[in-house]
C-alpha positions in Angstrom: -100.1 -21.8 -49.9 -100.8 -19.1 -47.3 -100.7 -19.7 -43.6 -104.1 -18.2 -42.7 -107.2 -18.4 -45.0 -110.8 -17.3 -45.0 -111.9 -20.4 -43.2 -109.4 -19.9 -40.4 -110.6 -16.3 -39.9 -114.3 -17.5 -39.9 -113.4 -20.1 -37.4 -111.5 -17.8 -35.1 -114.0 -15.1 -35.2 -116.8 -17.6 -35.0 -118.5 -16.2 -38.2 -119.2 -19.8 -39.4 -121.4 -20.4 -36.3 -123.7 -17.4 -37.2 -123.7 -17.9 -41.0 -121.6 -14.8 -41.7 -118.5 -16.5 -43.3 -118.6 -14.0 -46.1 -117.2 -11.3 -43.8 -114.0 -13.3 -43.4 -112.4 -11.7 -46.5 -112.9 -8.1 -45.5 -111.7 -8.8 -42.0 -108.5 -10.4 -43.5 -108.0 -7.2 -45.5 -108.5 -4.9 -42.5 -106.1 -6.9 -40.4 -103.5 -7.2 -43.2 -103.3 -11.0 -43.0 -102.0 -11.1 -46.6 -98.7 -9.7 -45.3 -98.2 -12.7 -43.0 -99.2 -15.1 -45.8 -96.6 -13.6 -48.2 -93.8 -14.0 -45.6 -94.9 -17.5 -44.9 -94.8 -18.5 -48.5 -91.4 -17.0 -48.9 -89.8 -19.2 -46.2 -92.1 -22.3 -46.1 -89.5 -24.5 -47.7 -87.2 -24.0 -44.7 -87.4 -26.3 -41.7 -87.2 -26.0 -37.9 -84.8 -23.4 -36.5 -83.8 -22.2 -39.9 -87.4 -21.2 -40.5 -87.6 -19.4 -37.1 -84.4 -17.5 -37.8 -85.7 -16.4 -41.2 -89.0 -15.4 -39.7 -87.5 -13.4 -36.9 -85.1 -11.7 -39.3 -87.8 -10.8 -41.7 -90.0 -9.2 -39.0 -87.0 -7.7 -37.3 -88.0 -9.4 -34.0 -85.2 -9.3 -31.4 -85.2 -10.9 -27.9 -82.8 -10.5 -25.0 -82.1 -13.2 -22.4 -79.3 -14.0 -20.0 -76.9 -16.9 -20.8 -76.6 -17.8 -17.1 -80.4 -18.1 -16.8 -80.5 -20.5 -19.7 -78.5 -22.9 -17.5 -81.6 -23.2 -15.4 -83.2 -25.4 -18.0 -82.8 -29.1 -17.0 -80.2 -30.8 -19.2 -82.1 -34.1 -19.0 -85.4 -35.6 -17.8 -88.9 -34.3 -18.1 -89.8 -30.7 -17.3 -92.4 -28.1 -18.0 -92.0 -24.4 -18.6 -94.9 -22.1 -17.7 -95.0 -18.6 -19.2 -97.2 -15.5 -19.5 -98.5 -15.0 -23.0 -98.1 -11.3 -24.0 -97.8 -11.5 -27.8 -99.4 -14.7 -29.0 -97.9 -17.2 -31.4 -94.5 -15.5 -31.5 -94.1 -16.3 -27.8 -94.1 -20.0 -28.6 -91.7 -19.6 -31.6 -89.3 -17.7 -29.4 -89.5 -20.3 -26.7 -88.5 -23.0 -29.2 -85.6 -20.9 -30.5 -84.4 -20.4 -27.0 -84.9 -23.7 -25.2 -83.9 -25.8 -28.2 -80.3 -24.7 -27.6 -80.4 -26.8 -24.4 -83.1 -29.3 -25.1 -83.7 -30.2 -28.7 -86.6 -32.5 -27.5 -88.6 -29.5 -26.3 -92.1 -28.9 -27.6 -94.8 -26.3 -27.0 -98.5 -26.8 -26.5 -100.1 -24.5 -29.1 -103.4 -23.7 -30.9 -104.4 -24.9 -34.3 -103.0 -21.8 -36.1 -99.4 -22.6 -35.0 -100.1 -26.2 -35.9 -100.6 -25.0 -39.4 -97.0 -23.7 -39.6 -95.7 -26.8 -41.4 -91.9 -26.1 -40.9 -92.5 -26.1 -37.2 -95.0 -29.0 -36.8 -92.4 -31.1 -35.1 -92.1 -28.5 -32.3 -95.8 -28.0 -31.5 -98.4 -30.1 -29.9 -101.9 -29.0 -30.9 -104.7 -28.0 -28.5 -107.8 -26.0 -29.4 -108.6 -23.0 -27.2 -111.6 -22.0 -29.3 -113.8 -24.8 -28.3 -114.8 -25.8 -24.7 -112.4 -24.8 -22.0 -111.7 -28.2 -20.6 -109.2 -30.9 -21.4 -111.7 -33.1 -23.2 -111.9 -30.7 -26.1 -108.2 -31.1 -26.7 -107.9 -34.8 -25.6 -105.5 -35.8 -28.4 -103.2 -32.9 -27.7 -103.2 -33.4 -24.0 -102.5 -37.1 -24.4 -99.6 -36.3 -26.8 -98.3 -33.9 -24.2 -98.4 -36.4 -21.4 -96.7 -39.0 -23.6 -94.0 -36.5 -24.4 -93.3 -36.0 -20.7 -93.3 -39.7 -20.0 -90.6 -40.1 -22.6 -88.4 -37.7 -20.4 -88.7 -34.7 -22.6 -89.5 -31.0 -22.1 -92.8 -29.3 -22.6 -93.8 -25.6 -22.9 -97.2 -24.4 -21.7 -99.0 -21.1 -21.7 -101.5 -21.7 -18.9 -103.7 -18.8 -19.8 -104.5 -20.6 -23.1 -104.7 -17.3 -24.9 -102.9 -14.0 -25.3 -102.6 -11.5 -22.5 -105.0 -8.6 -22.5 -105.4 -5.2 -21.0 -107.0 -5.2 -17.5 -109.0 -2.0 -17.0 -109.2 -2.5 -13.2 -105.4 -3.0 -12.9 -104.4 -0.7 -15.8 -101.9 -3.4 -16.7 -101.4 -6.0 -19.4 -101.9 -9.4 -17.8 -102.8 -13.0 -18.6 -106.4 -13.9 -17.9 -106.8 -16.5 -15.0 -104.7 -19.6 -15.8 -106.9 -22.5 -16.9 -107.6 -24.9 -13.9 -107.7 -27.9 -16.1 -104.2 -27.3 -17.5 -102.9 -26.5 -14.0 -104.3 -29.7 -12.7 -102.4 -31.6 -15.4 -99.2 -29.8 -14.5 -99.7 -30.6 -10.9 -100.5 -34.3 -11.6 -97.5 -35.1 -13.8 -95.0 -34.3 -10.9 -92.0 -32.9 -12.9 -89.8 -29.9 -12.3 -91.4 -26.6 -13.5 -89.4 -23.6 -14.8 -91.2 -20.2 -14.9 -90.4 -18.0 -17.9 -91.5 -14.4 -18.2 -91.8 -12.4 -21.4 -91.6 -8.6 -21.2 -93.5 -7.4 -24.3 -96.7 -6.0 -25.5 -98.8 -5.8 -28.6 -100.1 -2.6 -30.3 -102.7 -0.2 -28.8 -105.1 -1.2 -31.6 -104.8 -4.8 -30.6 -105.9 -4.0 -27.0 -108.7 -1.9 -28.3 -110.0 -4.9 -30.3 -109.7 -7.0 -27.3 -112.0 -4.7 -25.4 -114.5 -5.0 -28.2 -114.4 -8.8 -28.5 -111.8 -11.4 -27.6 -112.1 -13.2 -31.0 -111.2 -10.0 -32.9 -108.1 -9.8 -30.7 -107.1 -13.4 -31.7 -107.7 -12.7 -35.4 -105.3 -9.7 -35.2 -102.5 -11.7 -33.8 -100.8 -12.8 -37.0 -100.5 -9.2 -38.3 -99.1 -8.1 -34.9 -95.7 -9.5 -35.8 -95.0 -6.4 -37.8 -95.5 -4.3 -34.7 -92.6 -5.9 -32.9 -90.1 -4.5 -35.5 -86.9 -3.3 -33.8 -88.4 -3.8 -30.3 -86.4 -6.0 -28.0 -88.5 -8.6 -26.2 -87.1 -9.2 -22.7 -87.0 -12.8 -21.4 -86.3 -14.0 -17.8 -85.9 -17.6 -16.9 -86.5 -18.5 -13.2 -85.2 -21.3 -11.0 -86.5 -24.8 -11.4 -89.4 -25.4 -9.0 -88.8 -28.9 -7.7 -91.6 -31.5 -7.3 -91.0 -31.3 -3.5 -91.5 -27.5 -3.5 -94.7 -27.9 -5.6 -96.0 -30.5 -3.1 -96.3 -27.7 -0.5 -99.3 -26.4 -2.5 -101.8 -29.3 -2.7 -104.8 -27.1 -3.2 -105.1 -26.3 -7.0 -106.1 -22.7 -6.4 -103.0 -22.1 -4.2 -100.8 -24.1 -6.6 -101.9 -22.1 -9.6 -101.4 -18.8 -7.7 -98.0 -19.9 -6.6 -96.7 -20.8 -10.1 -98.3 -17.6 -11.6 -96.7 -15.4 -9.0 -93.3 -17.1 -9.4 -93.6 -16.3 -13.2 -94.6 -12.7 -12.7 -92.1 -12.2 -9.9 -89.4 -12.4 -12.7 -90.9 -9.2 -14.1 -90.1 -7.1 -11.1 -86.5 -6.4 -11.9 -87.2 -5.5 -15.5 -88.7 -2.0 -14.8 -86.0 0.4 -13.8 -87.1 3.2 -11.6 -87.3 6.6 -13.2 -85.6 9.6 -11.4 -87.7 12.7 -11.0 -84.6 14.8 -10.2 -81.0 14.4 -11.4 -78.5 13.0 -8.9 -76.0 15.5 -7.5 -72.8 14.1 -9.0 -71.1 14.4 -12.4 -73.6 13.2 -15.1 -70.8 11.5 -17.0 -68.0 9.4 -15.4 -64.8 11.4 -15.5 -61.6 9.5 -16.6 -59.9 7.8 -13.7 -56.4 8.9 -12.9 -53.4 6.9 -14.1 -51.9 4.3 -11.8 -49.6 5.8 -9.2 -45.9 5.1 -9.8 -45.4 1.5 -8.4 -41.9 2.4 -7.1 -43.4 5.1 -4.9 -46.0 2.7 -3.5 -43.4 0.1 -2.9 -41.1 2.5 -1.1 -43.9 3.5 1.3 -44.8 -0.1 1.9 -41.2 -0.9 2.9 -41.3 2.2 5.2 -44.2 0.7 7.1 -42.7 -2.8 7.7 -40.6 -2.1 10.8 -43.1 0.3 12.4 -46.2 -0.2 14.6 -48.3 0.2 11.5 -47.4 -3.5 10.5 -50.0 -5.9 11.8 -49.2 -9.4 10.4 -48.3 -11.5 7.4 -50.2 -14.5 6.1 -49.2 -16.4 3.0 -48.3 -13.8 0.3 -50.1 -10.9 2.1 -49.0 -8.2 4.5 -51.6 -6.2 6.5 -50.9 -2.6 7.7 -52.8 0.1 9.5 -51.6 3.6 8.8 -52.5 7.3 9.1 -52.8 9.2 5.8 -49.7 11.4 6.5 -47.4 8.4 6.2 -48.8 7.1 2.9 -49.5 9.9 0.4 -48.8 7.7 -2.7 -50.6 4.7 -1.3 -53.6 6.9 -0.4 -53.8 8.3 -3.9 -53.7 4.7 -5.3 -56.4 3.6 -2.9 -58.6 6.4 -4.1 -58.0 5.3 -7.7 -58.7 1.6 -6.9 -61.9 2.4 -4.9 -63.3 4.3 -7.8 -62.5 1.5 -10.3 -64.0 -1.2 -8.0 -67.1 0.8 -7.1 -67.9 1.7 -10.7 -67.8 -2.0 -11.6 -70.8 -2.6 -9.3 -72.8 0.4 -10.3 -71.6 2.7 -7.6 -68.6 5.1 -7.6 -68.4 8.9 -7.4 -67.8 9.4 -11.2 -64.8 11.5 -10.2 -61.2 10.7 -11.2 -60.6 9.1 -7.8 -62.6 8.4 -4.7 -61.0 10.4 -1.8 -62.7 13.0 0.6 -61.7 15.1 3.6 -62.4 12.2 6.0 -59.6 10.2 4.4 -57.1 12.6 6.0 -58.1 12.0 9.7 -59.1 8.3 9.4 -56.7 5.3 9.5 -56.3 3.1 6.5 -56.2 -0.7 6.6 -54.1 -1.9 3.7 -53.9 -5.4 2.3 -50.6 -5.8 0.3 -50.0 -8.7 -2.1 -46.3 -9.4 -2.1 -46.5 -11.7 -5.2 -48.5 -9.3 -7.4 -46.8 -6.2 -5.8 -50.2 -4.5 -5.6 -52.7 -3.2 -3.1 -55.2 -6.1 -3.0 -57.8 -4.3 -0.8 -58.3 -1.7 1.9 -60.7 -0.4 4.6 -61.1 3.2 5.9 -61.2 3.0 9.7 -62.2 5.8 12.2 -61.0 5.4 15.8 -64.1 6.9 17.5 -62.4 7.8 20.8 -59.8 9.9 18.9 -62.2 11.4 16.3 -64.8 12.5 18.9 -62.1 14.1 21.0 -60.7 16.1 18.1 -63.8 16.9 15.9 -66.9 15.9 17.9 -69.8 14.2 16.1 -69.2 16.0 12.8 -65.8 14.2 12.5 -67.6 11.0 11.6 -68.2 10.3 7.9 -71.6 8.7 8.6 -73.0 12.0 9.8 -73.0 13.1 6.1 -75.6 10.4 5.4 -77.4 10.2 8.8 -78.7 12.6 11.5 -77.4 11.5 14.9 -78.8 12.9 18.1 -77.1 13.1 21.4 -78.5 9.8 22.6 -76.0 8.0 20.3 -72.9 10.2 20.9 -71.5 7.8 23.5 -71.8 5.0 21.1 -69.8 6.9 18.4 -67.1 7.9 20.9 -66.6 4.2 21.7 -66.8 2.9 18.1 -64.6 1.8 15.3 -66.2 3.2 12.1 -65.5 1.1 9.0 -66.1 2.2 5.5 -64.9 2.4 1.9 -64.1 -1.3 1.9 -62.9 -2.9 -1.4 -61.0 -5.8 -2.8 -59.5 -5.4 -6.3 -61.3 -7.2 -9.1 -58.6 -9.9 -9.8 -58.7 -10.9 -6.1 -62.5 -10.9 -5.6 -62.9 -14.6 -6.2 -60.4 -15.5 -3.6 -61.8 -16.0 -0.1 -58.5 -15.0 1.7 -58.4 -11.2 1.0 -61.7 -10.4 2.7 -60.8 -12.8 5.5 -57.5 -11.0 6.1 -59.1 -7.6 6.0 -61.5 -8.7 8.8 -58.6 -10.2 10.7 -56.9 -6.8 10.4 -59.9 -5.1 11.9 -59.8 -7.5 14.8 -56.1 -6.5 15.4 -57.0 -2.9 15.4 -59.8 -3.5 18.0 -57.3 -5.4 20.2 -55.1 -2.3 20.2 -57.9 -0.1 21.3 -59.7 -1.8 24.3 -61.8 1.4 24.9 -63.8 0.6 21.8 -67.2 -1.1 22.4 -68.8 -1.0 19.0 -68.0 -1.5 15.4 -70.1 0.9 13.2 -70.3 1.8 9.5 -72.2 1.6 6.3 -72.7 -1.3 3.9 -74.0 -0.6 0.5 -76.7 -2.0 -1.8 -75.9 -1.0 -5.3 -78.4 0.9 -7.4 -77.9 -1.7 -10.1 -80.4 -3.7 -8.2 -84.1 -3.1 -9.1 -86.2 -1.1 -6.8 -88.2 -4.2 -6.0 -85.1 -6.2 -4.9 -83.8 -3.2 -2.9 -87.2 -3.0 -1.2 -87.1 -6.7 -0.4 -83.6 -6.5 1.0 -84.4 -3.5 3.2 -87.5 -5.1 4.6 -85.8 -8.4 5.2 -82.9 -6.8 7.1 -85.3 -4.7 9.2 -87.5 -7.6 10.0 -84.7 -10.0 11.0 -81.8 -7.8 12.1 -83.3 -4.3 12.8 -82.8 -2.1 15.9 -86.0 -0.2 16.1 -85.1 1.8 19.2 -81.8 3.1 17.8 -83.5 4.0 14.6 -85.2 6.8 16.5 -81.8 8.4 17.2 -80.0 7.7 13.9 -82.0 8.8 10.9 -81.3 8.9 7.2 -80.9 12.3 5.6 -82.5 10.9 2.4 -84.6 7.9 3.4 -85.3 5.0 1.2 -89.0 4.1 1.1 -89.6 0.4 0.2 -92.3 -0.2 -2.3 -93.6 -3.7 -2.6 -96.7 -5.4 -4.0 -98.1 -7.3 -1.0 -98.6 -10.5 -2.9 -95.0 -10.7 -4.1 -93.7 -9.6 -0.6 -95.7 -12.5 1.0 -94.5 -15.0 -1.6 -90.8 -14.1 -1.0 -90.9 -14.0 2.8 -93.0 -17.2 3.1 -90.5 -18.9 0.7 -87.4 -17.8 2.6 -88.7 -17.6 6.2 -85.7 -16.4 8.3 -83.1 -18.3 6.2 -80.7 -15.8 4.6 -79.3 -18.3 2.2 -82.8 -19.0 0.8 -83.5 -15.3 0.6 -80.2 -14.8 -1.2 -81.2 -17.4 -3.9 -84.6 -15.6 -4.4 -82.7 -12.3 -5.0 -80.5 -14.1 -7.5 -83.6 -15.4 -9.3 -85.3 -12.1 -9.4 -82.3 -10.1 -10.6 -81.0 -10.4 -14.2 -77.3 -11.5 -14.4 -77.2 -13.5 -11.2 -76.7 -10.6 -8.8 -76.6 -11.8 -5.2 -77.3 -10.3 -1.8 -74.3 -8.0 -1.0 -71.5 -10.2 0.3 -70.2 -7.5 2.7 -73.6 -7.3 4.4 -73.7 -11.1 4.7 -70.3 -11.0 6.3 -71.4 -8.4 8.9 -74.6 -10.3 9.7 -72.5 -13.4 10.5 -70.7 -11.3 13.0 -74.0 -10.5 14.8 -74.5 -7.0 13.4 -77.7 -5.0 13.6 -79.3 -2.8 11.0 -80.5 0.7 11.9 -81.6 2.5 8.7 -80.9 3.1 5.1 -79.9 6.3 3.2 -80.0 7.0 -0.5 -76.5 8.3 -1.4 -76.8 10.7 -4.5 -73.0 11.1 -4.6 -72.6 7.3 -5.2 -75.1 6.6 -8.0 -78.1 6.5 -5.5 -76.7 3.4 -3.9 -78.3 2.5 -0.5 -76.1 2.9 2.5 -77.2 0.9 5.4 -76.0 2.0 8.9 -75.0 -1.1 10.8 -73.3 -1.8 14.1 -71.9 -4.7 16.1 -71.4 -4.8 19.8 -67.8 -6.0 20.2 -69.0 -8.2 23.2 -71.4 -9.9 20.8 -68.8 -10.9 18.2 -68.9 -14.7 17.7 -66.8 -16.7 20.2 -63.2 -16.9 19.1 -63.3 -13.8 16.9 -61.0 -11.7 19.2 -58.5 -14.4 19.9 -55.1 -13.4 18.6 
């Protein structure tokens, strides 16, 4: 028996109400409903997830999600997922396939057409969006949903109640306003809510029909499955929104807008920015040079031990500060390790190694692991008093990224410029390497009492979405910016934040001035659990100030933020031995 018959079409298009049911058959033919019926009959003997797998395979429907984000689904207790509804019934089927992995008790509120899918009847709770738009018209379905939650189980809801449509005024595909009656129910049950966003769209013909009449759009949904062939549907799962957090929005209008924005916020990192002009670096990454002979590096390390370049030893690590002329092999290996490390986070020069002319008149802070016999990390340090005397302002690397006027010359001549920091991959999860590098910087400062500032750039990788980069830049300027100095140090290629005001307001109201809360929001927005750059967080804890950001085309368009710290403002105890 087919899934959709003439009576269903007459009901959906409301032909039965105007005595025109005879048109149902031609409409079925135009919309190719028979294709869907044939596939349904082919697999209707299968049950549950087996049926879903067969259906998705037949229609070549693929979807992408992040394993880490699936962990945001509660492992126990009642919860609700709220989602946008771009495709129609297939959204609910995909939700079941996805969430069932974590919670086999998960069900989705769905319309009568999905209720007709017998192999999936145990996964759907029927409601009827084609009658009156209040809860009374679907009383039995709503009661079953509430009972399901009371039993400590999970429930999926599409609050729009029908598929997304094209909004002429916004020129975007969006859900219609979410149903107030459904939102009141969600608010009333007081369970955690997990927002889920689908990045997908139906065919142009579908949206044309929706402009003609919404019921034609609904009738077209079954045949739209064919249009998803070989198109990957993107799925983002947000953080749980606790009952306590929901309680901050007692007004139903504000509550609805809050949950809707939290859902659509997940879309902001799924649209990569397009470049109008190519970046000025090799289009393809060149092969990285081979590892430098370890015996040459070991020999140079031993040569540093009994000289003034040795700073200290802690546990299995030694820390040194050296000019480039004393460490030719180490410097080459540092250039190799920099390139490897920076490429891993979406930066890097795409050259065989990362060295430039500044490396030869800057000092190099080296973290050496005596157990692994390897360079564990490094910093490039410029002693401002020496550089300014020899080369003037052009001797500072940051002038390749920023224009500096004479007002700031004194600052640079009394600064320690830091840059090109890295910790090798197999040591990045250890807290000690970064701590020891910072301790090494403190030792260098103590050796140069003429220095009054620490300056340098901290990067935001271009692997972040433009939306998240814009959020981070605005947040840093708002809470840590130096507006006066920004008139005297200006980016050569400025980054212009671009934010939708409603999402900007949502993020900043949710995080206030709490960097940890802001960090968690960035983690939620960005696929793959990317976090606020750890090095910038480290500098902020040392009372750094942010001046401006430059787009660096030589490093994959990463954002270089010029920051500085007044040494006298370092946290108490920082400069003690």
